[in-house]
C-alpha positions, 0 to 999 in steps of 0.5 A, spaced: 451 543 478 450 546 471 448 543 465 453 544 459 453 540 452 450 534 456 456 534 461 455 537 468 460 541 472 462 537 478 462 540 485 462 533 489 461 526 488 456 521 491 459 515 493 454 509 491 459 503 492 455 501 499 448 502 497 446 494 496 451 492 502 447 489 508 449 490 515 453 497 514 454 499 521 457 492 523 462 492 517 463 499 518 465 498 526 470 492 523 473 497 518 474 502 524 477 497 529 482 495 523 484 502 521 485 504 528 490 498 529 493 499 522 495 507 525 497 505 532 501 499 530 505 502 524 506 509 528 509 505 534 514 502 529 515 509 526 516 511 533 521 505 536 525 506 530 526 514 530 527 514 538 532 508 538 539 510 535 541 503 535 535 502 530 538 507 525 540 502 520 538 501 513 533 495 514 530 499 520 529 505 516 526 501 510 521 498 515 519 505 517 518 507 510 514 501 509 510 504 515 509 511 513 506 508 506 501 503 510 499 509 514 498 513 507 494 507 503 489 506 509 488 513 511 487 515 503 481 510 503 478 508 510 476 514 513 471 515 507 468 508 507 468 508 514 464 515 514 459 512 509 458 506 513 457 509 520 455 516 519 452 516 512 456 521 509 456 519 502 458 525 499 465 528 497 468 534 494 471 534 487 477 537 490 478 532 496 476 526 491 482 528 486 487 529 492 484 522 495 485 518 489 492 521 488 494 519 495 492 512 494 495 511 488 502 514 490 501 509 496 500 503 492 506 505 487 510 506 493 508 500 496 511 496 490 517 500 490 518 499 498 518 492 498 522 492 492 528 496 495 527 492 501 529 485 497 535 489 495 537 490 502 536 483 504 540 481 497 546 486 499 546 483 506 546 476 504 551 477 498 556 482 501 555 481 509 562 484 510 561 490 506 553 491 507 554 497 511 559 500 507 555 499 500 548 501 503 549 507 508 543 510 512 545 516 507 544 512 501 538 509 504 534 515 505 536 518 498 534 512 495 527 512 499 526 520 497 528 518 489 522 512 490 517 517 493 519 522 487 518 517 482 511 514 485 509 521 484 511 522 477 508 516 475 501 517 478 501 524 476 498 521 469 492 520 472 490 527 475 492 530 468 488 525 464 482 526 469 482 534 470 480 536 463 475 531 461 467 533 462 463 529 466 456 526 465 455 523 472 456 525 479 455 518 482 461 513 484 460 506 483 465 504 488 466 505 495 472 511 495 475 515 490 480 511 486 482 512 478 477 507 476 471 510 480 472 517 477 474 515 470 467 512 469 463 518 471 466 522 465 462 523 458 468 519 454 469 512 453 473 510 459 477 504 455 482 509 452 483 512 459 484 505 462 489 503 457 493 508 459 493 507 466 494 500 465 500 500 462 503 504 467 500 500 473 502 493 469 509 496 468 510 498 476 507 491 478 511 486 474 517 491 474 517 491 482 515 483 482 520 481 477 526 485 481 524 481 488 524 475 484 531 476 481 533 478 488 531 472 491 533 467 486 540 470 487 539 469 495 537 462 494 544 461 490 548 464 496 544 459 501 545 453 496 553 454 497 552 455 505 552 451 511 545 449 514 546 453 520 548 459 515 542 457 511 537 457 517 539 464 519 539 467 512 532 464 511 530 467 518 532 474 516 528 474 509 522 470 512 518 477 514 519 480 508 517 474 504 510 474 508 509 481 507 510 480 499 505 475 499 500 479 503 501 484 498 502 481 491 497 475 492 491 479 492 493 483 486 495 477 482 488 474 484 485 480 481 489 479 474 487 472 474 480 473 475 480 478 469 484 474 464 480 467 465 473 471 464 471 470 472 465 476 473 465 478 480 459 482 483 460 489 485 460 487 492 465 481 491 470 486 487 469 491 493 471 486 498 477 484 494 479 491 494 478 492 501 482 486 503 487 488 499 488 495 502 487 493 509 490 486 509 497 488 508 497 494 512 495 491 518 499 485 517 506 488 515 507 492 522 505 486 526 510 481 522 516 486 523 514 487 530 514 480 532 519 477 527 525 483 528 528 481 534 530 489 536 523 491 535 520 486 539 525 486 545 523 494 545 516 493 545 516 487 551 521 492 555 516 497 555 511 492 557 515 490 563 516 497 565 509 498 566 507 495 573 500 493 574 496 498 579 
């Protein structure tokens, strides 16, 4: 690292988020097990949907997309944290850190978009059941998903654009992996301006997608109120999986916002615990919710187990 006008040329970052954490091996092992479960469960959902032509429908394509997002969001954060906790690998190169940050933020944005478009899918299926397959075709679903990935990348591009030109005065990250707040705090500038720009974008995505989901369910509820009891139960049954996933994802995010607004100061360890829970929780819950709540995927899984004869 070469000193230049008070700044340093960064070649690698030191990850210091777990320095005060006790029982690092135990926590690392638990995270490793959870990460493996996330990868296996989401991969199985993707494989089931790809291999079974009967599942080549808009709803299942969106479930497949959500599984890809969950794999990306966990893979862009967990391996680094697990490496620090289990192997003491607490350094990461500058380029790898920026790539990890970009991948993680894209996945975060895409998770919101994925949940919003899945709400749209349920709204169309319930409001226009006879026209559902003509309105939301597989081709249109893939086109919408592709557009959302491009949009997510476009929104998140602001972050590396802000980070790359600025001088750095520190090479130690306060947090447990490379995300935007961790990197920007190592710069020589006052981070407030950079936080404000990113916060505007992030709050727009958060409240836009959440508002869209709420409006979609308000419309669904209006349909339910005009339906018979049996039809209402079927409607609510088709929405329950999505509602569980939405709650698991948005509740930790809004908890963080509420804590900040009411002036509740969390320790660094508590902040990291909330962040890690917000990453691992939804990514682990999502595949099991859709596997167990979706009849076609559940039957496919149980069929495989029935074919496996005990030795």
